[in-house]
C-alpha positions in Angstrom: 102.8 53.7 103.0 105.4 55.8 101.4 104.2 59.1 102.9 105.2 58.1 106.2 101.4 57.7 107.8 101.9 54.6 109.2 99.8 53.6 112.3 100.9 52.3 115.9 98.3 51.3 118.2 99.0 53.3 121.2 98.6 51.3 124.3 98.6 53.0 127.6 98.3 50.0 130.0 98.4 51.8 133.4 95.3 53.6 132.4 93.6 51.1 131.0 92.6 48.3 133.5 90.7 45.8 131.4 91.3 45.7 127.0 90.2 42.1 126.3 86.6 42.7 125.3 87.0 43.4 121.5 86.5 40.4 119.0 88.4 41.4 116.6 91.9 43.3 117.0 91.7 42.9 120.5 93.2 44.8 123.3 95.6 42.9 125.1 95.3 42.5 129.2 98.5 42.3 130.7 98.9 41.0 134.3 102.9 41.9 134.9 105.7 43.9 133.9 105.1 45.6 130.0 108.1 45.3 127.6 108.7 47.5 124.4 110.3 46.7 121.1 113.1 48.4 120.5 112.6 48.7 116.7 109.6 48.2 114.7 107.8 45.0 114.2 107.0 44.6 110.9 104.0 42.4 110.2 103.8 42.3 106.7 100.9 40.4 105.4 100.1 41.7 101.8 99.6 38.5 99.9 97.6 39.6 97.1 94.3 41.7 96.4 92.5 38.0 96.7 93.0 37.7 100.3 92.4 41.2 101.3 89.1 41.0 100.0 88.3 37.8 101.4 89.8 38.7 104.8 87.3 42.1 104.6 84.4 40.3 103.1 84.7 38.1 106.6 85.5 41.6 108.6 82.9 42.8 107.1 80.1 40.3 108.7 81.6 41.0 112.1 81.5 45.0 111.5 77.9 44.7 110.3 76.8 42.7 113.6 78.6 45.3 115.9 77.3 48.1 114.0 73.4 46.4 114.5 74.1 45.6 117.9 75.1 49.3 118.6 71.8 50.6 116.7 69.5 48.5 118.4 70.7 49.0 121.9 71.9 45.3 122.2 75.5 46.2 122.4 77.1 45.1 125.7 79.4 48.0 126.2 82.4 45.7 127.3 84.9 46.8 130.1 85.9 50.0 128.4 83.7 52.8 128.3 82.8 55.1 125.3 83.9 58.6 126.6 84.9 61.6 124.0 87.3 63.0 126.6 88.7 59.6 128.0 91.6 57.8 126.6 92.8 56.8 122.7 90.2 53.4 123.2 87.1 55.2 124.9 87.5 58.1 122.3 87.4 55.4 119.3 84.4 53.6 120.8 82.7 57.0 121.2 82.9 58.2 117.7 82.0 54.6 116.8 78.4 55.3 118.2 78.2 58.4 115.8 79.5 57.2 112.8 77.5 54.2 113.0 74.5 56.9 112.0 76.2 58.6 109.5 74.8 58.7 106.0 77.7 58.3 103.0 79.9 56.2 105.0 81.7 55.0 101.7 82.3 58.3 101.1 83.4 59.8 103.9 85.8 56.6 104.5 87.5 57.1 101.2 87.6 61.1 101.8 89.2 60.6 104.9 91.6 58.0 104.4 92.7 59.5 100.8 92.1 63.5 102.0 92.9 64.0 105.5 94.9 60.9 106.0 97.0 62.0 102.8 96.3 59.1 100.8 96.5 61.1 97.7 100.2 61.3 98.2 100.8 57.6 97.4 99.5 57.9 93.7 97.8 55.3 92.4 98.5 52.8 95.3 96.8 55.1 97.5 93.7 55.7 95.5 93.2 52.2 94.9 93.7 51.7 98.8 91.1 54.2 99.4 88.7 52.6 96.9 88.8 49.4 98.4 88.3 50.9 102.3 85.2 52.5 100.7 84.0 49.4 99.4 84.6 47.5 102.7 82.6 50.3 104.3 79.6 49.7 101.7 79.9 46.0 102.5 79.1 46.4 105.8 76.0 48.7 105.1 74.4 46.1 102.8 75.2 43.4 105.2 73.5 45.5 107.9 70.7 46.4 105.7 70.4 42.2 105.7 70.8 41.9 109.0 67.9 44.6 109.8 65.9 42.3 106.8 66.7 38.9 108.6 65.8 40.1 112.3 69.8 40.2 113.5 71.0 37.6 111.1 73.1 37.4 108.0 71.5 35.3 105.4 75.0 33.2 105.1 76.5 30.5 106.5 80.5 31.2 107.4 82.8 28.7 105.7 84.3 25.5 108.0 87.6 25.9 109.5 90.0 24.2 107.8 91.4 20.9 109.1 94.7 21.0 111.2 96.2 18.6 109.2 95.4 19.1 105.5 96.9 15.9 104.5 94.6 13.7 106.9 91.9 15.2 105.4 92.8 14.2 101.8 90.9 10.8 100.1 94.0 8.5 99.0 93.3 7.3 95.5 92.8 3.4 95.3 
């Protein structure tokens, strides 16, 4: 973002014993010394809007299942607990337990990003991104509704994984 509001996850590995219990955006488990980068690492995964929407459609399936498990008490809690007064990861998990029960999450998500995180300083791009985040939250809500209707199962099938060697899966003309 142009207004210098980029985020870094603050991993205090000394304070966190075991951090590998998250399915997506895992927290790294380290046995041994930890090093630090001397410069920023650029992770530029911005191919186009199609890929962003496709990826977040898959993420919303996973996130809806996480919400469903939190609401039905089936969440296992993992190795890191939820604690408002704990470290950053514990606080985030505590807030997620509250977030999942709030009404108007798409609107709240837009307001959090666009107003409180100063997304409006990015102009049109910030507005579009805020709307995309809001849409993502709406997708999670709709899929959560579907999970409740179908007893904890989404009425979709995940696409098969791409073959390791795409050339091997193509039929050659005879």
